[in-house]
C-alpha positions in Angstrom: 0.0 0.0 0.0 1.2 3.5 -0.7 2.8 5.2 2.3 1.9 8.8 1.4 -0.4 10.2 4.2 -3.2 12.1 2.5 -5.7 12.5 5.4 -5.0 12.8 9.1 -7.9 13.0 11.6 -7.2 13.7 15.2 -9.9 13.6 18.0 -12.7 14.9 15.7 -16.0 15.5 17.5 -19.4 16.7 16.7 -22.0 17.6 19.3 -25.7 18.6 18.5 -28.3 20.2 20.6 -31.7 18.6 20.4 -33.7 21.1 22.4 -31.8 21.2 25.7 -30.4 17.7 25.3 -26.7 17.5 24.2 -26.2 14.7 21.6 -22.6 13.5 20.8 -22.8 12.3 17.2 -19.1 11.7 17.0 -16.6 11.2 19.8 -12.9 12.0 19.3 -12.5 10.1 16.1 -9.0 9.6 14.8 -7.7 7.9 11.6 -5.0 8.1 9.1 -5.6 7.5 5.4 -3.0 6.9 2.8 -3.1 7.8 -0.9 -4.9 5.1 -2.9 -6.7 3.6 0.0 -10.3 2.3 -0.5 -11.6 2.5 3.0 -15.1 1.5 4.3 -16.8 2.8 7.3 -19.6 0.6 8.6 -22.0 0.9 11.6 -25.7 0.8 12.4 -28.0 3.7 11.5 -27.5 6.8 13.6 -24.0 5.6 14.7 -22.2 8.7 13.3 -21.1 7.4 9.8 -22.7 10.2 7.8 -21.7 12.8 10.4 -17.9 11.8 10.1 -18.3 12.0 6.3 -19.9 15.4 6.5 -17.2 16.8 8.7 -14.4 15.4 6.4 -16.2 17.1 3.5 -16.5 20.3 5.3 -20.3 20.2 4.9 -20.6 20.5 8.7 -18.4 22.2 11.2 -16.6 20.1 13.9 -17.2 20.7 17.6 -13.5 19.7 18.3 -10.5 18.0 16.9 -8.7 18.3 13.6 -8.9 17.0 10.0 -5.9 17.7 7.7 -6.2 16.9 4.1 -2.9 17.2 2.0 -1.5 19.5 4.6 -4.5 21.7 4.7 -6.3 21.9 8.2 -10.0 21.6 7.0 -11.4 22.3 10.5 -9.8 25.7 10.8 -10.4 27.1 7.3 -12.5 30.3 7.1 -16.0 29.6 5.8 -15.5 31.7 2.7 -12.6 29.3 1.5 -14.7 26.1 2.0 -16.5 26.1 -1.4 -13.3 26.4 -3.4 -11.7 23.7 -1.3 -14.5 21.3 -1.7 -14.5 22.0 -5.5 -10.8 21.4 -5.8 -9.9 18.7 -3.3 -13.0 16.6 -2.5 -15.4 14.6 -4.7 -18.8 13.6 -3.4 -20.9 10.6 -4.4 -24.3 10.3 -2.7 -26.8 7.5 -2.5 -29.5 9.4 -4.5 -27.1 10.5 -7.3 -28.2 14.2 -7.1 -27.9 14.7 -10.9 -29.7 17.6 -12.6 -32.6 16.0 -14.4 -32.8 18.6 -17.3 -29.1 18.1 -18.2 -27.4 15.2 -20.1 -24.8 12.9 -18.6 -22.1 14.9 -20.3 -23.5 18.3 -19.1 -23.9 17.0 -15.5 -20.2 16.1 -15.5 -19.2 19.3 -17.3 -21.0 21.3 -14.7 -18.6 20.3 -12.0 -15.8 22.1 -14.0 -17.6 25.3 -14.8 -16.3 27.2 -11.8 -12.8 25.9 -11.9 -11.3 28.0 -14.6 -11.4 25.1 -17.1 -12.2 26.1 -20.7 -15.4 24.9 -22.4 -13.4 22.8 -24.8 -11.4 21.1 -22.0 -14.5 20.7 -19.8 -16.3 18.8 -22.6 -13.2 16.6 -23.3 -12.5 15.7 -19.7 -16.3 14.9 -19.1 -16.4 12.7 -22.2 -13.2 10.9 -21.2 -14.4 10.3 -17.6 -17.8 9.0 -18.9 -16.1 6.7 -21.4 -14.0 5.3 -18.6 -17.2 4.6 -16.7 -18.5 2.5 -19.6 -21.0 5.3 -20.6 -19.6 6.3 -24.0 -22.9 5.5 -25.7 -25.0 7.5 -23.0 -23.4 11.0 -23.2 -26.5 12.7 -24.4 -29.0 10.7 -22.2 -30.7 12.5 -19.4 -30.8 10.9 -15.9 -34.4 9.6 -16.5 -33.2 7.8 -19.5 -30.4 6.0 -17.5 -30.6 3.0 -15.1 -29.8 3.6 -11.4 -26.3 2.0 -11.9 -25.6 4.3 -14.9 -26.8 7.4 -13.0 -24.3 6.4 -10.1 -21.4 6.1 -12.5 -22.4 9.6 -14.0 -22.2 10.8 -10.4 -18.8 9.2 -9.9 -17.5 10.8 -13.1 -18.7 14.1 -11.8 -16.9 13.6 -8.5 -13.7 12.9 -10.4 -14.0 15.9 -12.7 -11.8 18.3 -10.7 -9.2 15.5 -10.0 -9.9 15.6 -6.2 -7.5 14.3 -3.5 -10.3 12.5 -1.8 -13.7 10.9 -2.7 -16.3 10.6 -0.1 -19.1 8.3 -1.0 -22.2 7.9 1.3 -24.0 4.7 0.7 -23.3 4.8 -3.0 -24.8 1.4 -3.8 -27.9 1.9 -1.6 -30.2 2.4 -4.5 -29.0 -0.2 -7.0 -29.4 -3.9 -7.5 -26.6 -6.5 -6.9 -25.3 -6.4 -10.5 -25.0 -2.6 -10.4 -23.6 -2.6 -7.0 -20.7 -4.9 -8.1 -20.2 -2.8 -11.1 -19.9 0.4 -9.0 -17.5 -1.4 -6.6 -15.3 -2.4 -9.5 -15.1 1.2 -10.6 -14.0 2.3 -7.2 -11.4 -0.5 -6.9 -9.9 0.4 -10.2 -9.7 4.0 -9.2 -8.0 3.0 -6.0 -5.5 0.9 -7.9 -4.7 4.1 -9.9 -4.0 6.1 -6.7 -7.4 7.7 -6.0 -8.2 7.8 -2.3 -11.8 6.8 -1.5 -13.8 6.6 1.8 -17.1 4.9 1.5 -19.9 4.7 4.1 -21.8 1.5 3.6 -24.3 -0.9 5.3 -23.4 -3.6 2.8 -20.8 -6.2 3.9 -20.3 -7.3 0.2 -19.1 -3.7 -0.5 -16.9 -3.5 2.7 -15.2 -6.8 1.9 -13.8 -5.3 -1.4 -12.2 -2.4 0.4 -8.6 -2.4 1.5 -9.6 -1.5 5.1 -12.8 -1.3 7.2 -13.5 0.9 10.1 -16.5 0.5 12.3 -18.4 3.2 14.2 -20.9 2.6 17.0 -22.6 5.4 19.1 -20.1 7.9 17.6 -17.0 5.9 18.5 -14.8 4.9 15.6 -12.6 1.9 15.9 -10.4 -0.2 13.5 -11.9 -3.2 11.8 -9.8 -5.9 10.2 -7.6 -5.3 7.1 -9.4 -6.2 4.0 
């Protein structure tokens, strides 16, 4: 496994208030992730998995601790710098795809590049290449409603890769697809990992987790090491 440390998380915590009750969604989570790892996080519903992903993606603010991505301390960045950091460093893949229904597959991927100073010609070329790598070369002009669930998820993975991020965060990416499409999506992630892409996936599915290079488990907001995959 590559030795380059890409993400270093130290005592990351998140506390919510539900009325007057304090809820600890994440309790002093620490982990180190190396470049090219395909890491799974498993745990029951409400255990803190999605909270951890949201903190790593700077979609929520931590109550305590640090997360350092490629030398950048995410947890201390000013709010105004977060959108550009997310755009340049982090790719998101969601359970429900989050594609724009009025745009084609190609346009959905291009959109991720629109605010990154990439020329229109380069945007189109990069989006086309990514979709072809996902096996969607014949689906470039299709809109989401004309694609299967598995195809839509592969479009969303291509979109996540568009800005060549340091880290991909995937929240239950196979939750809405059948077994065949699940296996196809996992193969895509494994191939990306082999090429050096770092991926953290939250999943309930042990079949997904067993394909990962490492599995961490989280219960009641406490993160612990699983067994090496």
